[in-house]
Structure formats: C-alpha cells, structure tokens
MARTOR-381391 format. One record per atom (N, C-alpha, C): residue in three letters; y, x, z. Coordinates in steps of 0.001 Angstrom, whole numbers, plus 500000, padded with zeros to 6 digits. Layout:
BEGIN
ALAYXZ;...
//
This chain:
BEGIN
MET276205857534434364;MET277555857867434178;MET277711859426433866;ARG277010860197434709;ARG277091861642434524;ARG276576862058433067;THR275573861397432556;THR275019861662431221;THR276076861398430213;VAL276742860202430322;VAL277784859830429344;VAL278912860895429393;ARG279351861277430596;ARG280430862392430695;ARG279999863610430020;ALA278781864105430425;ALA278306865384429772;ALA278212865274428389;THR277696864101427786;THR277747863994426316;THR279120864059425681;ALA280013863327426331;ALA281435863294425835;ALA281998864690425820;ALA281721865391426924;ALA282257866810427112;ALA281685867660425991;ALA280406867471425747;ALA279745868274424696;ALA280299868072423345;LEU280581866763423044;LEU281023866310421814;LEU282422866829421613;THR283268866761422768;THR284606867288422584;THR284575868783422289;ALA283751869494423003;ALA283571870978422779;ALA283147871279421389;VAL282247870513420829;VAL281866870737419408;VAL283050870441418471;LEU283654869350418688;LEU284743869018417830;LEU285924870066417806;ALA286130870620419159;ALA287208871540419330;ALA286812872839418591;ALA285559873227418755;ALA285070874399418067;ALA285150874207416533;GLY284794873087416051;GLY284886872855414619;GLY286274872914414205;ALA287204872260414986;ALA288557872282414552;ALA289151873797414529;ALA288727874600415539;ALA289237875893415684;ALA288625876769414491;SER287384876444414087;SER286754877200412954;SER287536876898411646;VAL287889875542411389;VAL288646875207410268;VAL289988875860410227;ALA290650875862411357;ALA291917876509411463;ALA291876878041411215;ALA290869878714411694;ALA290672880080411550;ALA290306880458410142;GLY289491879502409319;GLY289282879655407990;GLY290524879481407148;ARG291391878607407492;ARG292723878398406869;ARG293506879645406989;LEU293629880160408156;LEU294359881428408541;LEU293851882577407727;ALA292557882650407529;ALA291958883739406821;ALA292254883664405359;SER292286882457404854;SER292604882263403406;SER294022882737403039;ASP294896882808404096;ASP296265883324403870;ASP296278884823403249;ALA295346885386403574;ALA295284886917403136;ALA295442886931401614;ALA295002886038400887;ALA295107885973399437;ALA296167885019399045;LEU296201883798399540;LEU297098882777399106;LEU298580882958399577;LYS298709883811400603;LYS300076884014400952;LYS300433885558400861;ALA299759886262400056;ALA299944887743400093;ALA301349887986399467;PRO302253888567400280;PRO303704888666399873;PRO303848889788398744;ALA304720889483397778;ALA304907890353396696;ALA305639891749397213;GLY305069892849396916;GLY305771894131397297;GLY305296894642398598;ARG304294894008399262;ARG303692894525400411;ARG302273894971400134;PRO302016896143400507;PRO300568896684400233;PRO299496895736400811;LEU298439895553400213;LEU297344894595400621;LEU296671895083401886;PRO295998894280402592;PRO295491894710403853;PRO294221895619403669;THR293760895742402372;THR292609896733402204;THR293056898157402256;GLU294379898380402102;GLU295057899676402206;GLU295192900071403682;PRO294558901100404119;PRO294624901527405565;PRO296011902061405877;ARG296404901882407067;ARG297622902469407666;ARG297406903904407930;LEU298209904743407513;LEU298085906230407752;LEU299338906641408521;THR299239907706409364;THR300338908238410062;THR300872909466409376;VAL302106909540409382;VAL302824910831408931;VAL302760911752410085;HIS302157913005409828;HIS302078913992410866;HIS303176915047410805;ALA303544915385409584;ALA304613916354409377;ALA305129916310407987;THR306307916769407733;THR306793916886406372;THR307502918264406288;ALA307387918861405134;ALA308051920082404796;ALA308481920131403363;ALA309095921215402886;ALA309534921230401474;ALA308366920979400625;GLY308421919857399867;GLY307378919550398800;GLY306098919247399430;GLN305933918896400808;GLN304654918645401322;GLN304776917588402355;ILE303613916794402580;ILE303588915826403543;ILE302169915825404279;THR302099915884405568;THR300678915737406253;THR300422914473406703;LEU299379913850406262;LEU298957912542406658;LEU297639912537407365;THR297317911333408004;THR295976911207408616;THR294985911347407590;ARG293972912125407874;ARG292719912431406935;ARG291911911081406803;ASP291795910537405637;ASP291170909318405423;ASP290655909325403905;LEU289714908487403549;LEU289388908390402115;LEU290469908059401253;ALA291541907115401821;ALA292732906861401034;ALA293606908155400828;SER293798908964401849;SER294656910103401728;SER294071911175400897;LEU292789911173400697;LEU292138912155399982;LEU291934911711398492;ARG292372910630398052;ARG292227910135396612;ARG292909911168395645;PRO292370911268394544;PRO293130912077393534;PRO294184911263392917;GLY295304911924392487;GLY296254911182391656;GLY297653911236392400;THR298509910300391859;THR299856910245392373;THR300112908743392781;TYR300744908529393970;TYR300885907145394484;TYR302246907046395118;GLY302611905793395237;GLY303765905463396103;GLY303340905470397562;LEU304197905745398483;LEU303976905684399757;LEU305051904756400587;ALA304519903590400994;ALA305438902573401474;ALA305370902588403049;GLY306513902647403633;GLY306633902697405103;GLY307608901629405470;ASP308055901563406772;ASP308910900615407255;ASP310387900887406811;GLY310779900407405599;GLY312080900786405187;GLY312191901933404332;SER311031902579404068;SER311032903790403156;SER309993903675402047;HIS310261904554401077;HIS309414904597400037;HIS309453906080399498;ALA308349906649399126;ALA308200907959398715;ALA307066908101397648;VAL307008909220396960;VAL305999909497396019;VAL305238910785396318;VAL303813910496396431;VAL303083911771396746;VAL302227912131395616;GLY301940913280395454;GLY300970913837394412;GLY299656914216394984;PRO299003915173394318;PRO297664915604394710;PRO297565916238396072;VAL296331916275396638;VAL296030917005397776;VAL296222918593397466;LEU296930919161398390;LEU297170920621398249;LEU296154921507398939;ASP296027922741398459;ASP295081923608399175;ASP295714924272400468;ALA296921923806400700;ALA297506924273401973;ALA296780923915403208;PRO296635924833404154;PRO295902924501405277;PRO296448923406406167;ALA295591922395406489;ALA296122921249407326;ALA296269921749408837;PRO297141921038409587;PRO297323921360410873;PRO295977921265411774;SER295194920197411337;SER293922919866412090;SER292936919328411088;ALA291709919194411625;ALA290639918621410793;ALA290884917105410547;ASP291709916425411262;ASP291994915083411145;ASP293104914787410171;THR293740915801409498;THR294858915517408635;THR294609916207407213;VAL295441915826406370;VAL295366916319404975;VAL296789916524404474;VAL297010917556403609;VAL298403917842403126;VAL298417917459401649;ARG299337916659401227;ARG299583916400399902;ARG300989916752399397;ARG301146916888398091;ARG302419917152397566;ARG303455916021397768;LEU304570916405398287;LEU305575915223398341;LEU306529915341397148;GLU306418914488396269;GLU307155914527394993;GLU308729914173395303;ARG308881913129395921;ARG310271912606396303;ARG310338911542397311;VAL311365911462397976;VAL311554910318398893;VAL312588909399398171;THR312159908232397803;THR312962907402396841;THR314148906736397838;HIS313820906157398970;HIS314764905823399848;HIS314307905779401233;GLY315090905733402198;GLY314696905881403604;GLY314344907263403954;THR313682907402405085;THR313233908737405613;THR311836908689406074;LEU311136909817406021;LEU309773909894406551;LEU309835910839407733;ALA309276910575408836;ALA309339911311410076;ALA307910911261410662;PRO307602912332411451;PRO306304912356412241;PRO306137911007413087;GLY304926910359412942;GLY304738909260413624;GLY304865907942412804;ASP305556908052411685;ASP305754906893410965;ASP304423906321410350;SER304212905095410266;SER303101904353409622;SER303330904090408165;VAL302520904514407285;VAL302696904330405828;VAL301386903861405231;ARG301482903274403967;ARG300351902841403129;ARG300525903354401830;PHE299426903612400990;PHE299595903930399695;PHE299864902649398895;THR300536902798397765;THR300795901660396910;THR300774902155395445;PRO300356901346394479;PRO300357901801393120;PRO301799902050392524;SER302772901386393099;SER304205901509392539;SER304854902665392871;LEU305057903558391797;LEU305868904811392007;LEU307355904618392161;HIS307897903548391375;HIS309260903531391071;HIS309833902278391863;VAL311152902490392216;VAL311919901389392848;VAL313108901186392018;GLY313473899926391835;GLY314650899769390962;GLY314254898994389711;ASP314998899249388645;ASP314778898598387366;ASP314585899729386197;PRO314239899383385083;PRO314039900490384066;PRO315203901401383887;GLY316416900990384201;GLY317626901820383998;GLY317674902756385236;THR317711902249386439;THR317944903066387612;THR316693904042387841;ALA315562903435387531;ALA314358904190387830;ALA314006905206386869;LEU314213904932385483;LEU313685905623384370;LEU314762906081383342;GLY315948905536383552;GLY317010905809382599;GLY316771905150381200;LEU316058904059381220;LEU315765903352379987;LEU316792902194379798;GLU317246902014378539;GLU318080900816378234;GLU317307899580378421;HIS317938898681378999;HIS317113897405379227;HIS318094896275379418;ALA317606895064379310;ALA318338893724379581;ALA317714893042380687;ASP318441892495381594;ASP318039891564382632;ASP318126890221381942;ILE316948889615381751;ILE316949888342381057;ILE316291887199382035;GLU316501885975381619;GLU315790884798382224;GLU314894884119381248;ILE313703883813381413;ILE312793883091380621;ILE312595881712381140;PRO312799880676380358;PRO312562879259380762;PRO311205879034381081;GLY310838878761382351;GLY309408878540382850;GLY309218877040383270;GLU308035876823383572;GLU307559875441384063;GLU308367874958385162;LEU308534875979386112;LEU309256875638387470;LEU310696876109387387;GLY311197876683386398;GLY312586877108386460;GLY312651878493385667;ALA313867879022385872;ALA314140880429385137;ALA313358881481385872;LEU312658882341384929;LEU311882883445385404;LEU312563884768385151;PRO313028885525386072;PRO313604886722385765;PRO312759887816385068;ALA313230888569384146;ALA312338889570383422;ALA313210890745383067;TRP312603891823382825;TRP313267892965382237;TRP312810893085380822;PHE313674893328379897;PHE313412893605378511;PHE313767894929378071;VAL312806895771377686;VAL313119897129377153;VAL312885897008375685;PRO313854897208374798;PRO313862897014373337;PRO312986898090372701;GLY312418897814371575;GLY311726898649370704;GLY311698898148369262;ASP311359898890368353;ASP311635898326366938;ASP310294897935366273;ARG309260897771366929;ARG307917897242366523;ARG307892895746366712;GLU307096895098365846;GLU306874893576365896;GLU305810893125366893;THR305110894126367476;THR304226893864368611;THR304898894141369910;TRP304870893130370776;TRP305429893279372143;TRP304480893472373132;VAL304735894168374228;VAL303883894133375341;VAL304401893235376464;ILE303690892315376963;ILE304074891540378150;ILE303315892143379366;ALA304069892624380253;ALA303423893334381514;ALA303528892363382645;VAL302346892065383320;VAL302249891053384339;VAL301614891803385667;HIS302363892010386680;HIS301856892615387898;HIS300892891645388715;GLY300237892257389629;GLY299359891482390486;GLY299638891299391945;LEU298567891197392815;LEU298733890942394205;LEU299372892137394928;GLY300229891899395827;GLY300897893006396675;GLY301778893914395974;THR302199893526394817;THR303275894341393963;THR304313893388393342;THR305244894031392767;THR306322893255392005;THR306282893739390556;ARG307298893341389746;ARG307336893849388388;ARG307642895282388281;GLU308037895808389459;GLU308180897377389449;GLU306978898061389094;GLN305794897492389297;GLN304608898102389022;GLN304463898540387501;ALA305165897714386649;ALA305112897963385229;ALA305848899269384907;LEU306780899727385768;LEU307574900954385544;LEU306709902145385349;ASN305461902099386008;ASN304582903281385841;ASN304214903529384392;VAL304132902539383533;VAL303739902688382109;VAL304930902457381200;MET306027902190381785;MET307209901717380899;MET307575902912379945;ARG307678904079380406;ARG308157905176379600;ARG307258905491378437;PHE305841905435378848;PHE304879905636377703;PHE305027904534376633;LEU305152903359377072;LEU305212902202376151;LEU306406902386375220;HIS307502902672375905;HIS308949902916375195;HIS308748904015374180;GLY308005905030374574;GLY307797906201373587;GLY307008905803372430;ARG306252904672372333;ARG305534904145371268;ARG306325903188370426;ARG307633902968370890;ARG308564902073370256;ARG308233900588370382;LEU307451900299371427;LEU307022898955371624;LEU307963898173372541;PRO308410897046372154;PRO309287896289373013;PRO308465895827374325;VAL308997895885375429;VAL308216895568376648;VAL309027894430377497;LEU308332893482377921;LEU308744892331378757;LEU307999892440379981;ALA308730892754381152;ALA308131892867382426;ALA308516891569383175;LEU307613890807383633;LEU307857889521384119;LEU307804889322385521;ALA308710888587386138;ALA308580888084387455;ALA308135886528387403;TYR306983886181388058;TYR306553884895387844;TYR306644884117389196;ARG306263882838389187;ARG306514881930390347;ARG306046882624391695;GLY306802882449392706;GLY306558883041394038;GLY307161884462394150;ASP307611885248393083;ASP308177886522393148;ASP309607886302393646;PRO310171887499394166;PRO311519887435394604;PRO312423887153393328;GLY313312886175393490;GLY314175885620392404;GLY313607884697391465;ALA312325884431391550;ALA311605883493390665;ALA311364882142391508;PRO311279880953390873;PRO310937879754391558;PRO309729879854392389;ARG309763879052393522;ARG308650879073394415;ARG307737877871393995;PRO306490878001394077;PRO305596876844393783;PRO305820875915394953;ALA305465874632394785;ALA305752873494395748;ALA304990873694397019;ASP303677874285396863;ASP302963874478398050;ASP303145875819398754;GLY304035876726398038;GLY304209878043398628;GLY303096878956398514;LEU302041878654397742;LEU300850879514397715;LEU300710880196396424;ASN299975881506396411;ASN299469882062395303;ASN298226881295394858;HIS298164881113393516;HIS297006880359393005;HIS296022881286392220;LEU296176882742392511;LEU295403883659391953;LEU295109883634390410;GLY296274883143389808;GLY296242883257388352;GLY295964881843387691;GLU295406880878388399;GLU294932879538387901;GLU296147878619387384;THR297354878859388132;THR298476878140387657;THR299563879070387030;GLU299600880219387619;GLU300558881249387309;GLU300545881669385815;TRP299321881560385171;TRP299258881927383814;TRP300233881132382842;ARG300700879946383316;ARG301701879202382513;ARG302975880079382413;ASP303260880844383435;ASP304485881631383253;ASP304378882764382192;VAL303073883250382109;VAL302810884101381008;VAL302900883529379674;ASP302438882208379575;ASP302636881459378434;ASP304153881356378037;ALA304943881107379032;ALA306386881046378764;ALA306891882321378223;ALA306444883428378678;ALA306860884788378250;ALA306406885027376787;ILE305258884564376463;ILE304763884675375048;ILE305651883881374173;ARG306020882658374472;ARG306854881795373784;ARG308281882503373541;HIS308761883083374581;HIS309966883708374585;HIS309978884877373594;ALA308905885671373602;ALA308770886854372794;ALA308710886322371285;VAL308019885340370974;VAL307805884819369629;VAL309287884305369125;ARG309889883672370028;ARG311313883146369621;ARG312242884218369194;HIS312040885366369895;HIS312909886504369686;HIS312426887640368792;GLY311420887247368008;GLY311054888150366829;GLY309610888754367027;ALA308893888521368086;ALA307543889104368172;ALA306673888462367186;ARG305804889224366370;ARG304869888715365591;ARG303524888615366258;ARG303366889561367161;ARG302127889637367987;ARG302531890109369450;VAL301650889764370405;VAL301885890249371778;VAL300583890838372226;VAL300742891863373105;VAL299608892444373902;VAL299965892104375348;LEU299067891599376119;LEU299196891184377485;LEU298589892278378262;LEU299341892991379139;LEU298905894038380042;LEU299049893536381414;GLY297905893233382180;GLY298056892780383551;GLY297265893472384477;TRP297719893529385762;TRP297020894251386807;TRP296540893073387821;SER295382893243388329;SER294880892357389378;SER294918890825389045;THR295512889986389725;THR295760888624389305;THR296629888442388054;GLY297468889522387750;GLY298154889499386534;GLY297241889601385336;ALA296123890277385478;ALA295121890347384427;ALA294362889062384294;THR294177888312385445;THR293634886971385360;THR294600886098384644;MET295842886206384849;MET296788885365384138;MET296788885644382686;ALA296681886902382355;ALA296586887341380885;ALA295300886653380240;LEU294212886744380884;LEU293008886102380382;LEU293215884638380181;ASN293752883969381090;ASN293987882521381031;ASN294943882257379998;ALA295946882934379834;ALA297004882721378768;ALA296377882766377390;ALA295480883884377237;ALA294853884199375980;ALA293901883020375572;GLN293370882294376557;GLN292453881182376318;GLN293117879871376173;TYR294203879554377008;TYR294641878253377080;TYR296146878022376469;SER296900879111376219;SER298154878951375658;SER298059878234374284;ALA299115877395374047;ALA299212876853372705;ALA299525877772371644;VAL300136878920372072;VAL300421879931371102;VAL299603881226371310;ARG298232880874371663;ARG297365882062371854;ARG297041882819370632;GLU297285882277369510;GLU297050883012368230;GLU297984884172368182;ARG299090884200368839;ARG299958885381368753;ARG299344886568369792;VAL298438886299370540;VAL297949887444371415;VAL296965888280370612;ALA297274889460370328;ALA296610890436369557;ALA295596891194370416;GLY296012891408371640;GLY295017892209372565;GLY295306892002374051;LEU294309892490374848;LEU294482892380376258;LEU294239893741376935;VAL295001894088377861;VAL294712895269378600;VAL294583894820380182;LEU293449894961380798;LEU293171894317382077;LEU292985895554383086;ASP293840895655384001;ASP293580896735384947;ASP293195896097386215;SER291918896332386693;SER291344895831387977;SER291431894246388029;PRO290891893589386991;PRO291100892160386871;PRO290331891452388095;VAL290903890378388451;VAL290336889544389356;VAL289444888462388624;LEU288289888664388550;LEU287312887825387800;LEU286443886834388609;SER286536887059389935;SER285930886018390897;SER287021885906392021;TRP287770884850392096;TRP288616884687393153;TRP287996884601394514;GLN286746883996394477;GLN286020883878395788;GLN285790885252396340;ALA285306886240395551;ALA284989887586396002;ALA286349888367396405;THR287376888074395679;THR288648888731396109;THR289143888145397495;LEU289144886792397649;LEU289550886189398811;LEU288567886669400012;ARG287330886820399904;ARG286469887336400826;ARG286904888842401304;ALA287159889468400257;ALA287515890896400440;ALA288864891007401318;LEU289863890316400986;LEU291178890226401637;LEU290988889680403099;ALA290185888592403167;ALA290018888101404525;ALA289298889067405386;ARG288234889702404805;ARG287453890645405685;ARG288462891902406032;ALA289311892251405159;ALA290206893384405500;ALA291079892985406662;ARG291358891649406980;ARG292057891179408026;ARG291190890984409288;ARG289907891553409093;ARG288950891417410256;ARG288456890021410460;THR288396889252409567;THR287862887901409711;THR286375888053409915;PRO285812887375410999;PRO284374887497411201;PRO283577887017409994;GLY282509887563409768;GLY281653887166408616;GLY281291885680408517;PRO280901885064409697;PRO280624883597409593;PRO281702882751409167;LEU283021883301409326;LEU284174882470408941;LEU284668882579407493;LEU283985883505406754;LEU284378883865405339;LEU284043882570404432;PRO283006881897404429;PRO282804880749403758;PRO283787879662403987;LEU284246879508405265;LEU285385878576405578;LEU286586879030404967;ALA286892880306404828;ALA288117880823404167;ALA288122880398402753;VAL286863880573402030;VAL286717880226400670;VAL287004878690400493;ARG286408877846401304;ARG286686876484401184;ARG287970876048401374;ALA288646876725402433;ALA290100876379402746;ALA290904876728401515;ALA290725877873400875;ALA291481878269399752;ALA291289877253398615;GLN290071876828398415;GLN289838875905397385;GLN290516874641397614;GLY290517874097398780;GLY291252872869399103;GLY292701873016399082;ARG293267874075399573;ARG294724874258399607;ARG295327874507398312;ALA294708875176397491;ALA295317875671396292;ALA294724875092395058;GLY293620874215395246;GLY293022873559394226;GLY292281874456393102;LEU291758875587393756;LEU291098876501392793;LEU289738876054392345;ASP289432876551391201;ASP288108876156390475;ASP286992876693391323;ALA286093875770391736;ALA284939876068392648;ALA283659876383391761;GLY283858876406390530;GLY282695876582389592;GLY282195878048389584;PRO281276878426388597;PRO280765879733388613;PRO281895880739388509;ALA281616881948388942;ALA282604883094388872;ALA283157883178387506;ALA284465883431387323;ALA285086883459386078;ALA284511884531385142;GLY283941885654385777;GLY283191886682384984;GLY282130886051384215;LEU281519884895384573;LEU280446884312383898;LEU280943883212382814;VAL282103882917382952;VAL282731881907381963;VAL283507882450380795;TYR284349883582381080;TYR285176884093380102;TYR284518884660378802;PRO283367885306378840;PRO282853885886377715;PRO282828885154376434;GLY282316883979376379;GLY282328883182375136;GLY283731882846374519;ARG284759882921375398;ARG286107882507374975;ARG286960883661374522;LEU286428884972374783;LEU287230886042374374;LEU287257886145372859;THR288294886396372184;THR288352886459370815;THR289230887588370364;VAL289900888396371284;VAL290784889496370855;VAL290265890665371405;PRO290592891887370846;PRO290168893251371500;PRO290792893322372975;THR289855893769373812;THR290171893795375206;THR289815895063375789;LEU290704895738376423;LEU290507896996377114;LEU290500896750378694;ILE289389896982379373;ILE289349896806380872;ILE289352898226381480;VAL290293898472382415;VAL290243899774383110;VAL290048899363384620;HIS288954899859385187;HIS288581899317386484;HIS287577900416387129;GLY287461900304388473;GLY286717901337389110;GLY285786900771390149;PRO284518901420390508;PRO283673900877391402;PRO284136901036392860;ASP285310901673393086;ASP285710901860394454;ASP286779900720394718;ASP287012899783393859;ASP287850898738394088;ASP287493897911395222;ALA288191897629396243;ALA287772896961397446;ALA288341895550397430;VAL288946895116396341;VAL289737893881396202;VAL288957893003395178;ALA288778893576393938;ALA288245892779392836;ALA286994893639392393;PRO285830893087392703;PRO284540893931392415;PRO284453894286390952;TRP284133895575390815;TRP283941896069389519;TRP282810895488388643;VAL281867895018389470;VAL280657894541388836;VAL280917893445387831;TYR281992892660388197;TYR282323891493387173;TYR282927892070385847;SER283640893227385909;SER284124893801384738;SER283054894411384000;ARG282007895025384700;ARG280832895552383973;ARG280074894502383263;ARG279864893321383969;ARG279202892213383322;ARG279911891776382071;LEU281212891573382216;LEU281926891020381047;LEU281888891951379873;ALA281919893270380103;ALA281810894213379075;ALA280400894218378505;ASP279449894139379239;ASP277964894143378765;ASP277735892864377893;ARG278293891786378212;ARG278069890493377523;ARG278993890373376207;ARG280153891246376116;ARG280888891142374979;ARG281243892487374419;PRO280349893368374101;PRO280666894640373583;PRO281301894663372263;ASP281324893537371646;ASP282036893425370259;ASP283561893435370468;VAL283975892989371576;VAL285561892908371772;VAL285945893577373032;VAL285067893910374077;VAL285434894486375245;VAL285026896020375378;ALA286041896782375719;ALA285810898179375980;ALA286143898396377503;LEU285226898993378289;LEU285378899227379660;LEU285629900760379957;HIS286715901062380528;HIS286948902448380939;HIS286828902407382505;THR285869903201383028;THR285633903232384433;THR286350904426385024;VAL287055904113386110;VAL287883905178386806;VAL287279905313388298;ALA286799906397388582;ALA286278906808389870;ALA287338907029390844;ARG287058906663392130;ARG287951907057393291;ARG289387906505393107;ALA289569905314392708;ALA290766904575392501;ALA290799903310393244;PRO291797902901393875;PRO291909901706394678;PRO292346900540393720;HIS292336899377394182;HIS292638898234393408;HIS293964898386392710;ALA293962898125391318;ALA295158898047390510;ALA295947899338390457;ALA295291900493390636;ALA295895901841390646;ALA295057902693389840;MET294570902244388627;MET293750903127387694;MET294721904102387103;TRP295910903693386762;TRP296898904724386238;TRP297177905824387154;ASN297329905604388442;ASN297751906460389493;ASN296651907604389682;ALA295407907222389470;ALA294268908200389687;ALA294243909307388605;ASP294664908961387449;ASP294708909997386278;ASP295644909492385171;PRO296962909544385297;PRO297813909003384391;PRO297695909433382999;GLU297381910725382768;GLU297225911210381403;GLU296057910543380713;GLU294918910419381337;GLU293750909804380764;GLU294026908322380520;TYR294678907639381484;TYR294927906157381402;TYR295832905949380097;GLU296927906850379962;GLU297819906651378812;GLU297047906899377506;GLU296161907925377513;GLU295416908183376305;GLU294523907114375831;ARG293832906383376864;ARG293099905236376523;ARG293953904051376133;LEU295146904012376638;LEU296053902974376241;LEU296535903165374854;ARG296829904471374483;ARG297221904790373160;ARG296272904513372144;ARG295073904941372356;ARG293976904584371394;ARG293806903057371197;PHE293923902291372217;PHE293748900811372127;PHE294937900187371363;LEU296027900669371681;LEU297312899996371142;LEU297496900341369709;THR297210901640369277;THR297517902041367985;THR297112901090366800;PRO295991900525366835;PRO295641899497365679;PRO296356898223365764;LEU296901897931366990;LEU297565896650367251;LEU299037896626366979;MET299651897860366760;MET301194897886366635;MET301622897295365339;
//
C-alpha cells in the first residue's frame, strides 16, 4: 500500500510540475504575443532620472543611455525627446548627461523610471509635424483600419507599418522626409492597435496574419490613384511588408521594400522577449511551442531561409548587430543570398527598430538613394 501511495504521489508531483511548466511557457510567450502597442519592449532597460536642468537630463549610466542618436523617453504618463550624450560632467560615475530636446507631455523629476523608445513624436502628422493630413479608414478583413494619409503629387505611395511596442506614431520620424520628396504616405494602424479591430484570440501573430491589413492598405492606395507602392516597415511591420509583397493578390503594385530591423525568425524574437522577462532558459522551448499552438505560427524553417527565392523587388534592409529582439544575422543571410535585389545597411549601436534614431541624416540619405529610382 505504501508503494502504491508513493507512486501516486510521485506521479501527481510529475504531472503538477509538467502543468506548471506548460503554464510558465504560456506566460513567457505573452512577451511577444501580447506585447502592447505603444509600450517599450522588455529588452529596453528601465533607467532612473537623476536630475534635469535647462536642456539637460541626467540618467542612470547604462549601455542604453550611452547610445548615440536621438530617442523618445517614455515614463509613467510622460514623454520626452533626448539627444546625444553631452560633455557636461556627470554627477557621478553611475550617471550620464544627455541633451534634453523637449518634454512632449507630462513631467520628468528625479527618481522617475523611464525607457528609451524609437518614437520621437506624439500625436498625428498635423499636431506633431504641422503637415496637412487626413484621418481615414481602410476597409480591412476584420473591420475598419484607422490610418493617416499625408498627400503628395507622385504616383508612388509609401505605406508605413510600425512594429512591436510602437504605434503608427513611429512613422512620424520619417514623415517630414517623405513629404519633402512629394511622396503620398499612408501610415497604418492594424489589427490589435488602438482604434483598430482586435483579432478574435487577442494575440499578435508576428506578421503571419496581420499582413492582410497591409494588403488592404495596398488596395486602398491603388483605388485612390497609386500606380506603385513602397512598403516601409519596422520590426514585425517589416515582416508584414515581406508577406504582403509575396502573397497579396495585388503584389505587382509593390515596387520596393524598406525593412527596418525585420523579424525574420519569430522563434528567435520570441525567445529574446521571453528571456528579457527573465524566463529561465529551460522554459524557452516551451514558450516557443506555446506561441506556435496559441497563435498558429509557422513552425517550419526560419523565415530568413524561405524568403530569398520569393523576393522580386528592390529591397533595402537597415539593421544592426546590437538588435536584441530580431537577430541581425538573418538580415545578413538574406542579403548574402540575394545580392541582386537586397541591399543591407548596417547600423552599429542601435536598438531594435531604431536605426533612424541612431543617425537620422545617414538613414534618410540611404532612403533617398533607394527611393529615387522608384518614384
């Protein structure tokens, strides 16, 4: 009898441990599948504001706070824009002083917790940049998709698609540049975004279903006069652009792709986000399997191994080896396998989907060279 009870107890413990592991894997998969729009990803460290002064802000010294370039700074109910690291002496060896460009809303005070974000602007093209625009709705598979349309007089439109942890406000970083080239720009909010329809399961599918909303945007552009479109995507928005260029029934209208920090392996990205949430290493495979089952993600070879043969249009990839979310190696592999259509511009010391932030002038020059033949 004692042996039977001991065996039953052991079996119960094993089943309980297994159930706990499955639950933990499911929770870990939330880091990617439930990443909220507009909230910095967990790979971005929390920094403390130590002091502010006229045109300056002192932050915790970290690899993030030492990055070159210009970034948004998101706090609890606040948003600011910070520029380069200054030569001004820091109060201590544990801090760094950066230029404080502006406080967009809220306040910054010593002790506040903040994170870097690629999004410099808050609002719409009118309030943020003073650009004429229209708030429109695009008929999508799940319902009406909000979008901003900034008019231009060319027949090539740019459709801008944000990625994980951001909203369509990310497109505002390059909106003035594109408008200066007289390109019509459509900045899309897709399923799961604020104001857009929610998917039935409430999950991000990392571009595997959301690309259909990009397809809807291409159709809208064509109906309203676009002869060609260039798809400009960040992160999973770049994945959506790739999928739309391959699978859309109107893909012949896609003249080019600009991919900033593309997610070419959802497995690698999911592991990175789960790891940033301090998921133990042994649970990472469970997180991947949980994501596959919950969101119906393709479990085949990494997308970076599949896309090359299907790429038919000029493609500019802007990516960096310091990306902690979407490994740069997949972009390098894609560029190596298709040098006839893919150009890779590598940006050092830039976080995920923030290649523009690291060096706006260089980014826009690369964009200008790429877009000019497609206008």
